[in-house]
C-alpha positions in Angstrom: -50.0 10.7 1.9 -49.1 11.2 -1.8 -46.3 13.6 -0.9 -44.7 10.9 1.3 -44.5 8.4 -1.6 -41.2 9.8 -3.1 -39.6 9.7 0.3 -40.7 6.1 0.9 -39.4 5.0 -2.5 -36.1 6.8 -1.9 -35.7 5.0 1.4 -36.5 1.6 -0.2 -34.0 2.2 -3.0 -31.3 3.2 -0.5 -32.0 0.1 1.6 -31.8 -2.2 -1.4 -28.5 -0.5 -2.5 -27.0 -1.1 1.0 -28.1 -4.7 1.1 -26.5 -5.2 -2.4 -23.3 -3.7 -1.2 -23.2 -5.9 1.9 -23.8 -9.0 -0.2 -21.2 -7.9 -2.7 -18.5 -7.6 -0.1 -19.2 -10.8 1.9 -16.1 -11.4 4.1 -15.9 -15.2 3.7 -16.2 -14.7 -0.1 -13.5 -12.0 -0.1 -11.2 -14.4 1.8 -11.7 -17.1 -0.9 -11.4 -14.5 -3.7 -8.1 -13.2 -2.3 -6.7 -16.7 -2.1 -7.8 -17.4 -5.7 -6.4 -14.1 -6.9 -3.0 -15.0 -5.5 -2.9 -18.1 -7.7 -4.6 -17.0 -10.9 -4.3 -13.8 -13.0 -8.0 -13.8 -14.2 -9.2 -14.2 -10.6 -6.9 -11.4 -9.5 -8.2 -9.1 -12.2 -11.8 -9.9 -11.2 -11.1 -9.4 -7.5 -9.3 -6.1 -8.2 -12.1 -4.8 -10.3 -14.6 -5.8 -7.6 -12.7 -4.1 -4.8 -12.0 -1.0 -6.9 -15.7 -0.4 -6.6 -15.6 -0.3 -2.9 -16.1 3.3 -1.7 -16.7 2.8 2.0 -14.4 3.2 5.0 -14.8 -0.2 6.8 -11.2 -1.0 7.8 -11.3 -4.7 6.9 -12.8 -4.0 3.5 -10.1 -1.3 2.9 -7.5 -4.0 3.8 -9.0 -6.4 1.2 -9.0 -3.5 -1.3 -5.3 -3.0 -0.6 -4.7 -6.7 -1.0 -6.4 -6.6 -4.4 -4.0 -3.9 -5.5 -1.0 -5.7 -4.2 -1.9 -9.0 -5.8 -2.2 -7.3 -9.2 1.5 -6.4 -8.9 2.3 -10.1 -9.2 0.7 -10.1 -12.7 1.9 -6.9 -14.3 5.1 -7.1 -16.2 6.2 -3.4 -16.1 8.4 -2.7 -13.0 6.9 0.8 -12.7 3.4 -0.6 -12.7 4.4 -3.2 -10.1 5.8 -0.5 -7.8 2.7 1.7 -8.3 0.4 -1.2 -7.3 2.4 -1.9 -4.2 2.5 1.8 -3.1 -1.2 2.1 -3.7 -1.7 -1.0 -1.5 0.6 0.4 1.2 -1.4 3.6 1.4 -4.7 1.7 1.6 -3.3 -0.6 4.3 -2.1 2.4 6.2 -5.6 3.9 6.1 -7.1 0.6 7.3 -4.6 0.2 10.2 -5.2 3.8 11.3 -9.0 3.0 11.4 -8.4 -0.2 13.4 -4.9 -0.8 14.5 -5.5 -4.0 16.5 -7.5 -5.9 13.9 -5.5 -9.2 13.3 -7.0 -9.8 9.9 -5.9 -6.4 8.6 -2.5 -7.0 10.0 -2.4 -10.5 8.5 -3.2 -9.2 5.0 -0.6 -6.5 5.2 2.0 -9.0 6.5 1.3 -11.4 3.7 1.9 -8.6 1.2 4.9 -7.0 2.8 6.6 -10.4 3.4 6.8 -11.0 -0.4 7.9 -7.5 -1.4 11.6 -7.5 -2.2 13.5 -6.1 0.8 15.7 -3.8 -1.3 12.5 -1.7 -2.0 12.2 -0.8 1.6 8.4 -1.1 1.4 8.0 -3.7 4.3 8.4 -1.6 7.5 5.5 -3.2 9.4 6.4 -6.9 9.4 7.4 -7.1 13.1 4.5 -5.0 14.4 2.0 -6.9 12.3 3.5 -10.3 13.4 3.2 -9.3 17.0 -0.5 -8.3 16.6 -1.2 -11.6 15.0 0.6 -13.7 17.6 -1.1 -11.8 20.4 -4.5 -12.4 18.8 -3.7 -16.1 18.5 -2.9 -16.2 22.2 -6.1 -14.4 23.0 -8.2 -16.6 20.8 -11.3 -16.9 20.9 -11.6 -13.6 22.7 -9.6 -11.9 19.9 -12.6 -11.8 17.7 -11.3 -13.9 14.8 -12.9 -17.1 13.9 -11.3 -20.4 14.7 -10.9 -21.1 11.0 -9.2 -17.8 10.3 -7.0 -18.2 13.5 -5.8 -21.6 12.1 -5.1 -20.0 8.7 -3.1 -17.2 10.4 -1.2 -19.7 12.6 -0.4 -22.1 9.7 0.9 -19.2 7.6 3.1 -17.9 10.4 4.5 -21.4 10.9 5.3 -21.9 7.2 8.6 -21.0 5.6 10.6 -18.1 7.1 7.8 -16.0 8.4 8.9 -16.3 12.0 12.0 -17.0 14.0 12.3 -20.4 15.6 11.5 -18.9 19.0 8.3 -17.3 17.6 7.3 -20.6 15.9 7.7 -22.5 19.2 5.5 -19.8 20.9 2.9 -20.2 18.2 3.0 -24.0 18.3 2.1 -23.9 22.1 -1.1 -22.0 21.3 -4.2 -24.2 21.2 -6.8 -23.3 18.6 
């Protein structure tokens, strides 16, 4: 029995570490932290530091890690650093999409980033495909797997400003959430 004690302790420590990681990367908290990060430099730095510690391969967590890199570009002054942050975010988004290409939240995050990247940089190649995935998920709601609250967030974002054409906006307005 004594020889099993180290194994039991190892399993206990591993389980506690996994529980801590899950608590640290709570999806609803990440959504709020991303929103705060887009509005405040200190929140962006904290969010980026937190997501830099993520070493897993969950597609949605990778997308939030990418978003944390992208939002930091807003706050650095050096153009080279801005470009580096955006390219790092693009690579992480690409990895997340390859792992789950139909996930509307991953596509939403990438769309929000690419939409605000200056067009002359040619770093926004996925706007139309991401928009189509989002609109299709809104049409399929609630079977699309996104919460009603997030579906409304996605819908409201698409309807604001110049994110969609008038025809797309009309299509979105007809969707009941």
